C-alpha positions in Angstrom: 10.2 -19.1 19.2 12.9 -16.8 18.1 14.5 -19.6 16.2 11.2 -20.2 14.3 10.9 -16.5 13.4 14.6 -16.2 12.7 15.1 -19.2 10.4 11.8 -19.9 8.8 10.6 -16.3 8.9 13.8 -15.0 7.3 13.6 -17.8 4.7 10.1 -16.7 3.8 11.1 -13.1 3.7 14.1 -13.9 1.5 11.8 -15.6 -1.0 9.3 -12.7 -0.7 12.1 -10.2 -1.4 13.3 -12.0 -4.5 9.7 -12.4 -5.7 9.0 -8.7 -5.2 12.2 -7.8 -7.1 11.4 -10.1 -9.9 7.8 -8.8 -10.2 9.2 -5.2 -10.3 11.7 -6.2 -13.0 8.9 -7.9 -15.0 6.8 -4.7 -15.0 9.9 -2.7 -16.1 10.5 -5.2 -19.0 6.9 -5.1 -20.2 6.4 -1.3 -19.9 9.8 -0.7 -21.7 9.2 -3.2 -24.4 5.6 -2.3 -25.3 3.3 0.7 -25.7 1.2 1.6 -22.6 -2.0 0.2 -24.2 -0.3 -3.2 -24.9 1.3 -3.3 -21.5 -2.0 -2.5 -19.9 -3.7 -5.4 -21.8 -1.0 -7.8 -20.5 -1.4 -6.7 -16.9 -5.2 -6.9 -17.2 -4.9 -10.5 -18.6 -2.5 -11.7 -15.8 -4.8 -10.0 -13.2 -7.8 -11.9 -14.6 -5.8 -15.2 -14.5 -4.7 -14.6 -10.9 -8.2 -13.6 -9.8 -9.6 -16.7 -11.4 -6.9 -18.9 -9.8 -7.6 -17.3 -6.4 -11.2 -18.2 -6.7 -10.6 -21.7 -7.9 -8.1 -22.5 -5.0 -11.2 -22.4 -2.7 -8.7 -21.6 0.1 -8.0 -25.4 0.2 -4.4 -24.8 1.0 -5.1 -23.0 4.3 -7.6 -25.7 5.1 -4.9 -28.3 4.6 -2.5 -26.4 6.8 -5.1 -26.3 9.6 -5.7 -30.1 9.5 -2.2 -31.2 8.8 -0.8 -29.1 11.7 -3.4 -30.6 14.1 -2.7 -34.1 12.8 1.0 -34.1 13.9 -0.1 -35.5 17.3 -1.4 -38.7 15.7 1.3 -39.3 13.0 -0.7 -37.7 10.2 -3.1 -40.7 9.8 -5.8 -40.0 7.3 -4.1 -36.9 5.9 -3.7 -38.5 2.4 -7.5 -38.4 2.2 -7.5 -34.7 3.1 -5.1 -34.1 0.3 -7.4 -35.8 -2.2 -10.5 -34.1 -0.8 -8.8 -30.7 -1.3 -7.3 -31.1 -4.7 -10.1 -32.7 -6.7 -12.7 -29.8 -6.2 -10.1 -27.2 -6.9 -9.1 -28.9 -10.2 -12.8 -29.1 -11.3 -13.4 -25.4 -10.5 -10.2 -24.3 -12.2 -11.1 -26.3 -15.3 -14.5 -24.6 -15.4 -12.9 -21.2 -15.0 -10.5 -22.0 -17.9 -13.4 -22.8 -20.2 -15.1 -19.5 -19.3 -11.9 -17.4 -19.8 -10.6 -19.1 -22.9 -12.5 -16.9 -25.4 -10.9 -13.8 -23.9 -7.4 -15.1 -22.8 -6.8 -17.9 -25.3 -4.3 -20.8 -24.5 -3.0 -19.2 -21.2 -6.4 -20.0 -19.7 -5.6 -23.7 -20.0 -2.9 -23.4 -17.4 -5.3 -22.3 -14.7 -5.5 -25.8 -13.1 -1.7 -26.0 -12.9 -1.6 -22.7 -11.1 -4.2 -23.8 -8.6 -2.8 -27.2 -7.9 0.7 -25.8 -7.4 -0.6 -23.5 -4.7 -2.5 -26.2 -2.9 0.5 -28.6 -2.9 2.9 -25.9 -1.6 0.4 -25.1 1.2 0.4 -28.8 2.2 4.2 -28.8 2.5 4.0 -25.9 4.9 1.5 -27.8 6.9 4.2 -30.4 7.5 6.5 -27.6 8.6 8.5 -27.4 5.4 9.3 -23.9 4.1 12.0 -24.8 1.5 9.6 -25.8 -1.3 7.6 -22.6 -1.0 10.7 -20.4 -0.9 12.5 -22.2 -3.8 9.5 -22.8 -6.0 7.0 -20.0 -5.3 9.6 -17.4 -4.2 12.3 -18.2 -6.8 11.4 -20.5 -9.6 8.1 -18.8 -10.6 9.0 -15.1 -10.5 12.5 -15.6 -12.0 11.1 -17.9 -14.6 8.4 -15.3 -15.5 11.1 -12.6 -15.9 13.2 -14.8 -18.1 10.4 -16.2 -20.3 8.5 -12.9 -20.7 11.8 -11.1 -21.3 12.7 -13.6 -24.0 9.3 -13.4 -25.5 9.5 -9.6 -25.6 12.9 -9.8 -27.3 11.5 -12.2 -29.9 8.6 -9.7 -30.6 6.0 -12.0 -29.1 2.9 -10.1 -27.8 -0.8 -10.8 -27.0 -1.6 -14.2 -25.6 1.9 -15.5 -26.4 3.3 -13.1 -23.8 0.7 -14.2 -21.2 1.5 -17.9 -21.9 5.2 -17.2 -21.2 4.2 -15.6 -17.9 2.1 -18.7 -16.9 4.4 -21.4 -18.0 6.7 -21.5 -14.8 3.8 -22.9 -12.8 4.0 -26.3 -14.6 7.2 -27.5 -13.0 6.0 -26.3 -9.6 3.2 -28.9 -9.8 5.6 -31.8 -10.3 8.2 -30.6 -7.7 5.5 -29.7 -5.2 4.1 -33.2 -5.4 7.6 -34.7 -5.1 8.0 -32.6 -1.9 5.0 -34.3 -0.3 6.1 -37.8 -1.1 6.6 -40.0 2.0 5.4 -37.2 4.4 2.0 -38.8 5.2 1.1 -42.4 5.3 -1.2 -43.4 2.4 -4.4 -44.7 4.0 -7.9 -45.5 2.7 -10.2 -42.5 2.4 -12.0 -42.2 5.7 -15.7 -41.3 5.7 -16.3 -37.7 6.7 -12.9 -36.5 5.6 -14.2 -34.2 2.9 -17.0 -33.0 5.1 -14.6 -32.0 7.9 -12.3 -30.3 5.5 -14.9 -28.2 3.7 -16.9 -27.4 6.8 -13.9 -25.6 8.1 -12.7 -24.3 4.7 -16.1 -23.3 3.1 -16.2 -19.8 4.6 -12.6 -19.3 3.8 -13.2 -20.5 0.2 -15.5 -17.5 -0.3 -13.1 -15.3 1.6 -10.2 -16.5 -0.5 -12.1 -15.8 -3.7 -13.0 -12.3 -2.4 -9.3 -11.7 -1.3 -8.1 -12.7 -4.8 -10.6 -10.3 -6.4 -9.7 -7.6 -3.8 -6.0 -7.8 -4.7 -6.4 -7.3 -8.4 -9.9 -6.0 -9.3 -8.6 -2.4 -9.3 -6.5 -3.1 -12.4 -9.5 -4.6 -14.2 -11.8 -1.7 -13.2 -9.2 0.9 -14.3 -8.9 -0.9 -17.7 -12.7 -0.9 -18.1 -13.4 2.6 -16.9 -10.2 4.5 -18.0 -8.6 2.3 -20.7 -5.6 -0.1 -20.8 -3.0 2.8 -20.9 -4.2 4.0 -17.5 -4.2 0.4 -16.3 -0.5 0.2 -17.2 0.2 3.5 -15.4 -1.7 2.3 -12.3 0.0 -1.2 -12.3 3.5 0.4 -12.6 2.9 3.0 -9.8 1.4 0.4 -7.4 3.8 -2.5 -8.2 5.6 -1.8 -4.9 2.5 -2.9 -3.0 3.6 -6.4 -3.6 6.5 -5.7 -1.2 4.1 -5.5 1.7 1.9 -8.4 0.5 4.9 -10.7 0.0 6.6 -9.7 3.2 3.4 -10.4 5.1 3.0 -13.7 3.3 6.6 -14.6 3.8 6.2 -14.3 7.6 2.7 -15.7 7.7 3.5 -18.9 5.9 6.0 -20.4 8.4 4.1 -19.1 11.4 0.5 -20.1 10.5 0.7 -23.7 11.6 2.2 -22.5 15.0 -0.6 -20.1 15.5 -3.2 -22.8 14.8 -1.6 -25.1 17.4 -1.2 -22.3 20.0 -4.8 -21.1 19.7 -6.2 -24.7 19.6 -4.3 -25.5 22.8 -5.4 -22.3 24.5 -1.8 -21.0 24.6 -2.8 -17.3 24.2 0.5 -16.0 25.3 2.4 -18.0 22.7 0.1 -16.7 20.0 0.6 -13.2 21.3 4.4 -13.6 21.1 4.2 -14.9 17.5 1.9 -12.1 16.4 3.8 -9.2 18.0 7.2 -10.5 17.0 6.1 -10.9 13.4 4.6 -7.4 13.3 7.8 -5.9 14.6 9.8 -7.7 11.9 7.3 -6.4 9.2 7.5 -2.8 10.4 11.3 -2.9 10.6 11.7 -4.5 7.2 9.1 -2.6 5.2 8.7 0.9 6.5 12.1 2.0 5.2 11.0 0.8 1.8 7.7 2.7 1.9 9.4 5.9 3.1 12.1 5.6 0.4 9.4 5.0 -2.2 7.4 8.0 -1.2 10.5 10.2 -1.4 12.0 8.8 -4.6 8.7 7.9 -6.5 9.1 10.6 -9.2 12.5 9.2 -10.2 11.7 5.5 -9.6 8.6 5.6 -11.8 10.6 6.9 -14.7 12.2 3.5 -14.9 9.0 2.3 -16.5 9.2 5.0 -19.1 9.1 8.8 -19.3 5.3 9.0 -19.2 5.0 7.1 -15.9 6.7 9.8 -13.7 3.4 11.7 -13.4 2.0 8.9 -11.2 3.9 10.1 -8.1 0.7 11.0 -6.2 -0.4 7.4 -6.6 2.8 6.2 -5.1 2.4 8.5 -2.0 -1.1 7.1 -1.3 0.2 3.6 -1.7 3.1 4.1 0.7 1.0 5.7 3.4 -1.6 3.0 3.2 0.9 0.1 3.3 2.6 1.6 6.4 -0.8 1.5 8.2 -1.5 -2.1 7.0 2.0 -3.3 8.0 1.5 -1.8 11.5 -1.5 -4.1 11.9 0.6 -7.2 11.2 -0.8 -10.5 9.8 -4.1 -9.7 11.6 -6.4 -11.7 9.3 -4.1 -14.8 9.5 -4.4 -14.6 13.3 -8.2 -14.3 13.1 -8.6 -17.3 10.9 -6.1 -19.3 12.9 -8.4 -18.8 15.8 -11.2 -20.4 13.8 -13.2 -17.2 13.0 -13.4 -17.9 9.2 -16.9 -16.5 9.0 -15.9 -13.2 10.6 -12.9 -13.0 8.2 -15.3 -13.5 5.3 -17.6 -10.6 6.5 -14.6 -8.3 6.8 -13.4 -9.1 3.3 -16.9 -8.5 1.8 -17.0 -5.1 3.6 -13.5 -4.2 2.3 -14.1 -5.1 -1.3 -17.5 -3.4 -1.3 -15.7 -0.2 -0.1 -13.1 -0.6 -2.8 -15.6 -1.1 -5.7 -17.8 1.8 -4.6 -14.9 4.2 -4.3 -13.4 2.9 -7.6 -16.6 3.5 -9.5 -17.0 6.9 -8.0 -13.4 8.1 -8.5 -11.8 6.4 -11.5 -13.8 8.1 -14.3 -12.7 11.5 -13.1 -9.3 10.7 -11.6 -8.0 7.6 -13.4 -5.1 5.8 -11.6 -5.3 8.2 -8.6 -8.9 7.4 -8.1 -8.2 3.7 -8.2 -5.5 3.8 -5.6 -7.8 5.9 -3.3 -10.4 3.1 -3.6 -7.9 0.4 -3.0 -6.6 2.3 0.0 -10.1 2.6 1.6 -10.5 -1.2 1.2 -7.1 -2.0 2.7 -7.7 0.2 5.8 -11.1 -1.5 6.4 -9.6 -4.9 5.8 -7.0 -4.4 8.5 -8.7 -2.3 11.1 -11.8 -4.5 11.4 -10.0 -7.7 12.4 -7.6 -5.8 14.6 -10.6 -4.5 16.6 -12.1 -8.0 16.7 -9.0 -9.7 17.9 -8.5 -7.1 20.7 -12.1 -7.5 21.8 -12.2 -11.3 21.8 -8.6 -12.3 22.8 -6.9 -9.1 24.0 -4.4 -9.6 21.1 -2.8 -6.5 19.5 0.2 -6.1 17.2 2.5 -4.3 19.7 3.5 -5.1 23.3 6.3 -6.5 25.4 7.2 -9.1 22.8 7.8 -6.2 20.3 10.7 -5.0 22.5 12.1 -8.6 22.6 11.9 -8.9 18.8 13.6 -5.5 18.4 16.5 -6.5 20.7 16.9 -9.8 18.9 16.9 -8.0 15.6 19.6 -5.5 16.8 21.8 -8.5 17.9 21.2 -10.2 14.6 
């Protein structure tokens, strides 16, 4: 167990750290190269693309992880049919979203299917126990490629949809390389009747939840742009850019451990699931709390990296840091809940969280701008973490801290 968390977990965290750094550099490049209004328009456009991609993914990637992880016991027979059943609907929905968004976003909208397929293919590789494609492609190639291409476009004086196209282009090679990573992993068999029904019966609640999660992560930027203007959207994006540290760290640990959680809970191995959950939470707290504390203290100086006018957003950074510390202490709580099969409950939790966020945003943003937006986001994050935490404790007696926490701390100290 320690080896899984130590090798694969650290690999995921390494990719997450590089991705977070690259995203921070990207924001610095854009805010330094363009006026706040243009930067805000770019951030709003990329938020819309990622929201649309999150909806179009239909959470098929997590569905594939669930079925591929369980299929290891019978040599992955029939899994090629699950791959086809997952990808085709996602491409159709992504193409429809691209048509809808094209009048606003222009040519970058056409890359939506590539973004969606890349995510589904990488999720499938994780179902087979491979972390390297996700770390190298999603954690390195995409964010570093975005910094290089967007930076080059900015130097060349490109703006508008050309800048957004440079940001989206790195997803194209990920599709090719992700498909190559799956080659030979599963025997190609005829499509078995009922494959699609099985996949989408499990995935359907998570499809809605995944769409809501995608909206939840970025709707605040769009609402700020609509209610307070693109300049405030740029300030808000810059001040909250560090929240990606917590999101990517959680994702970096969850990706290699999700298949193991599914197996443990499917086999009734509750103690093993508890060990995975508590050990991962200890790693998250150890690795991210120093970042949040440092950001809270240094925010007035760090924010000036984006430009002189961004230093006034320090209160936004304080709310962000405190909220992320609470969320990190809950661990990958929603991943554990869905690994246990409670996809409908997870969906209800997300609906409640996004409702809380939108209500607070609408009430607070007109008067308080970026500070009101981060307050709304904070309320939603707290609801999103505390609800499943209570549900896991009530149903399974699982909680993020316990005797396995001390074991993880000792192993970390030795490492």
